[in-house]
N, C-alpha and C positions, 0 to 999 in steps of 0.2 A: 504494500500500500504506500502511497505517496506520503511525504512529510505532512503532518497534520497539526491543527491548532488544538489548544486546550479546549476552546469553546468557539462556536459560531453563533452570533446573535443575529436574528432575523428581524429587521425593523429598526429604523433610526428615529422613532418617536421618543417620548419621555421614558417609557419603560426600558426600551433597548439602550438608550444613551446612558441611563442611570446604571444599568447592568454593566455596560462597557466601561464607564468611568471607574466603577468598583473593581472590575477585572484588571484594568490598567494599574490602579493603585496597588494591587496585590501581585504585580509582576506576572500576569498571565499572558500567554500568547493567544490572541483572539482575532477573529474577523467579524466585523459588523457590516451587514449588507442592507442597504436602503434602496428601495425602488425609485424614489424621487431623485431629482437632479442634485438635491442637497437635503439634509435633515430639515423637515418642516415644509418642504416645497409642496407636498401634497396634503398637508394638514390644514383644515379649514376652521379649526376651533380657536375661539378667543374667549377666555374666561379667567377664572381665578385658580391659581395653584395655592391650595390651603396648607396651613401648617408650617413647621419649621424644617421639613426634610431637606429643602434646598440648601439651608445653611450648613447641614451636615455633609452634603456632597461637595459644596463649594463654599468653604468658610469665608465669612465677611464679603459675600458677593455684592452687597449693597455699597461697598466702598469703590467699586469699579465705576468709571465714568459712563460706560455703556454696558450695564449688567444684564441685558437681555429682557428685563421686565419693564412694564410700562409705569405702573404706580403700585404703591402698597395700599391695602384696604384699611381705612379707619372709619368708614361710614357704611352702615348696613341699612337697607330699607326693604320692607315687604308691603306691597300695595294690593288691596282688594279693589276690583273695578266692576262697575255696571256700565250701562250705555253712555252715561255722561259724567260720571264721577269717579273719584279715586279716594280711598281711605287707607292711609299708610301707617304702619308701625315703623318708627324711625329711631335708629340708635347710632350715636357717634361718640367716640371716646379717644382722648389723647393717649390713653394707655396702649392703644394699638400702634402708636408711633414708635414704641420701643422695639429695639432690634434684638434678636432676629424677628422680622415681621411675621405676623400670624397668617398673612395671605398676600400674595402679589398677583396683580393682573398681568396677563401675558397675551401677546399675539404669537401664535405658535410658529409661524414661519420665521420670525425673528428669534424667539426664545430657543427653539430647537437648534437653530443654526449656531447660536451662542453656546449652548450646552455641548454641541459637537466640537466646537473649538476647545472647550475644556477637556474633552476626551482626548483630542489630539495632543494637547499639552501634557496630559498624563501619560500618554503613550511615549512621547519623547523623553519623559523623565523616568520611564521604567527601564527594566533590564533588557527589554526586547523592542527597542524603538524601530528596528528594521524588520521585525517579524510579526507585528500586530498592525492591522489595517482597518480603515473604514472605506468601504467601497460603495459609492452612490450609483444611481441609475442602473441598477441590476435587479431583475425580477427573479426571485427564488420560485421555481416551479415545483420543487419536490424536496421533501426531507428524505434523505437516504436511510433506509432501515436494513439492518442485518440481524436476522433471527430475533426480531422484536426490539432491537436496540437502535437508537439514532446514532448514525456514524458520520453524518455530513449532510451536504445539500447539493442539489443540482440546479444550475442556472443556465438554461439553454443547453449547449453541449458540454459545458464546463462542470466539473465536479470538484467539490472541496470537502476535505475530511477533517473531523474533529472528534475529540473524546466526548464532547457534549454539545447540545444545541439548546439555545433559549429562543422560543418562539414568542415574539412580541410584535405581531403583524397587524394589530388593531382589530376593530370590531368585525370586519369581514374575514373571519378566521378560517380561511380555506385550508391552510396547512395543518391547523389544529384538527380539522376534520380528516384530512388525509392520513394522519398518523393514528386515527381511531379514537381520539380523546373527546371529540365533540360529535353529537348526533348530526346527521345530515340536515335535519329540519329544526330550526329555531322558531318557536311559536311567535306569531306576529304580535300577540298581546303583551309580549315582553320586550318589544322594540318600539322605538319612537323615531320621528323624523325631526331633525334640528334644522331650522332655517335661520340664517344670520346675515345681517348687513354690517359693513363697516361704514360708519357715517363720520365724515371728517368735519372738524370745526377749527376756527382760529383758536390757538391754545388759550389765549387770554379769555376769549368768550366762553370756552368750555369750563375753565376754572371758575369764572364768575357765576356761570349758570348752575354749576353743581357744588359751589362753595368748597373748592379744593385749594390746597396750597400747592407748592411746586411739585411735590412727589406724591401727595396723598390721593386716594381714589375712593370711589363708591361702587357698591354693587346693589342692584335693585331687581327684585323678583316681582312678577305680576301674576295675580290669580283672578280669574273672572272672565268678562266678556272679551278679554284680549284674544281668546281663541275661538270666538263665535260658536260656543257650545261644544267645540271639539275638546276632548280630554287633553289637558296640557297646561302650559303656562308660558309667560314671557320673561325676558331677562334684559338687563342693561348693565354694561360694565364700562367704566371710564378709562380709556387709554391715555397716552400722552397728549395727543391732539386729535383724538377721534373717540367714538364709542363703538363697542360691540353690542349690537341690538338685534333681538330676534325672538323666536318661539321654539319650544319643544313640544311636538304634537304626537299623541298616541297613534300608532300606525293603523290599528283597526278602526278606531274612532274617526280618523281622518278618511279612511277608505269609505266607511259607511256614510259619511257626510256628503260625499260627492264633490267636495271643495278641493281646490289646489292650495298647497302650502303658501305660495307667493300671494295668492288672493287674500288669504287670511291675514298674512303679514301686512298687506296694504290696508286692510280694514283696521287692523290694530294701529297702524301709523296715523290713520285718520281720526282716531278717538281724540276728542278735544283736549284731554289732559296730555296725551302723548304728542299731539301735533304741536302744542306749546313747547314741550321738552325738546323736540327735534328741529324746531324752527331755525332756519339758516344753515342747517347741515347739508353736506353733499355726500351722496352715496358713492363710495369708491370701490366697493366690493360686495358681491352677493355669493352665498354658497349654501349648500344643503348636504346633509349626510345622515346616515342611520346611526342611532345611538342605543345603547342598552338602557332599560329603565331601572336597573339595579335588582331585578328579580333573580334570586339565586337559582331558580329552577333552570335558567339558561346557561349557567356555568358549565364548563366541560365536565364530563363524567369524572375526570381526574385532571390535575394540573401538573402531574409529573409522570415520568416513565423511565425506562432504562436509557440513561444518557440524555434525558429530555425534560425540559421545564417550560411552562407556559406562563407569561406575565402580562400585566396590564389589561387593556380592553380585549385582547385575544382570550383572556380568561373571564371576560365579562365582569371585571372588578370595577364597579361603578355604583353609586347610590345617591338618591335624592331623599334625604330624611326630613325635608321641610325646612331645615336650618341652612342647608347649602347643598349645591350639586357637587359631589365629590367624585372625581375620576382621575385627574392628573396627579393628585397626591397619592392615590392608590397605585397608579402606574409607577410612579417614582419609587415608592417603598417596595413594591413587589419586585421591581427590577433589581434593586439593591439586595433584597433577600435571595433572589434567584442567583445572583452573582456570588454572594457569600457562600451559598450551598455548593456552587461549582468549585470555589476555592478550597473548601473543605474536602470535596471529592478528589481534587488534584492532590492535596496533601496526603490523603489516605490511599491514593491509587485505585479507588473504587468508584466508578460512575454508574453502578447498578441502581435499579429501582429502589432498593433498600436505603441507599445513601441519598438518592434524590428525594425520598420521602421527607427528609429534614426540611425541605422548602415548604411543604404543606404544613408541617408542625410550626415553623416560624410564622407563617401567615396566620395560623389559628391563634397564636399567642399575640399577634399584633393587632393594632386598631383596625386594620383593614377588614379581616373576616369577623372580628368581634362586633364591629359596628354593623356590618352587613347582616349578621345574624340577629343582633339585638333590635334592628330597626326594619326588619322585613314587614312587620305590621304597618309601619309608617309608609312604606312604598305603596301598599294596597290602599291605605287610608287616603293618601294624597291624590290617588287616581280615582277616588269615588266621585260620582256625579255631583253630590252635594258640595264638594269642595271647590268646584269650578263653575257652579251654577247658583244654587240657592244661598250658600253662605256669603259669597261676595255681594250678591244682591241685597241680602239682609243687612250686612255691615254698611254698605253705602247708603241704603235707605235710612238707616238709623242716623248716619252722619248728616244727611240732608236735614233731618228734623232737629237734631241736637245743635247744629251750628247755625241754624236759621234764627234770626231775631226779627220778630214781627210786632206790629202795633196791636197786639191782642194777647190775651192770657196765655202764658207759656205752660204747656203740660209738664208734669213731672217726668223725669228721665225714664222711670219704669213704664210709664204710659207710652212714651215714644218707642221703647224697646218692644213692648207688647204688640204695638201696632205693626212694627217691622216684622216681628216673628210671624204674626198671623198672615201677613201679606206674602211671605216668602217660604214659610215652613210651618212648624208647630213646635211647641215646647217638648212634646214627646219625641219628635224626630231629632231635635237639638240635644236632648238628654242622651239618646242613643248614640248620636254622633260624638258628643262630648266624652262619653265613657269609652267609645272606640278610640278616640284620639288620645285620651289619657293613657290607655293601655299601650298604644302604639308609639307614642312620642316620649 
């Protein structure tokens, strides 16, 4: 057999790059293959990388003049919407200014490319600067298997061999299926369609409109008529001189509605509250892609095998608990844990399934799978019809009454609430929903 690598990493997204950076720091000989022209070239996501994982991979990253991120999060907002109103829960804290940041807003084309540069720097500083590589613009067509063990990959007519393979190919996990870890069919009710626009502003206008300082940023999630009755919700994240703005729509609900994602997005942009927010912005990018809803039933049957690990969205590691949409932080952490498992396998000289199982054990003990298990009820709860129809209507109706000052006797708050409840739901339905929410969240 030809000279081989310690590991081949398939995919140059956050999971793959985090794995590669960890491998390089541990003096591993590896090959990272990315099918785009560069890492991030094919990624359409713009959102928040939550947590402090980035500071562990790249210490003091915030001190760099161009650190790959747009802004750090110090302002969170959740908005309930009906046809003409918005009622928001708003939280802002200077405690979020502390470093390392608790979340940074990224544009993936920029961020992934920056992280790839960190991988290259780590390769050059390792014992194998001439034997580890990042290879862009290559499509992996097959994971090579020998008696059930991953031994390399095939790209066109070229074959590359390794003691281990990390699959971090993203949500369209064709290779994960090819090796037999994922069922051929993923239920549509566990998938969603994300549609997003990048809307550019003059930086000073953007900072004034969203009350930002030079580096601070805001995340805003929307629930209600943003989706025209289709299961899902909206989002807005402030970049340096633009915003990432869009919707995540349940695939089955979207299909049954007969509407197109872009039409729903345009209706959302025409909402009077949103129209004011977007005024003067210029759309410079539109994209759409499939995403997991975070339902664990669509995870691969297993995420390890002989000489094989699956990380990031390829393993459907993503969750919306109602507090935040988490995917990039899961991808980063799973990539690191996968690489650490490969390092341990190299040191022991054993890349068998028994050794690879340590990756699953690490994930089980980490926040990734613990949160996904603990908040599976929240995934179901947030996708219930009441949460994007009757509840936002009730909240906004109450807001209209409560904040209206008229030249007539003002009803008590409980009377206003009772009126809104009767109009949009019932106390019995709200009680059941509250109990379900309390158990889930």
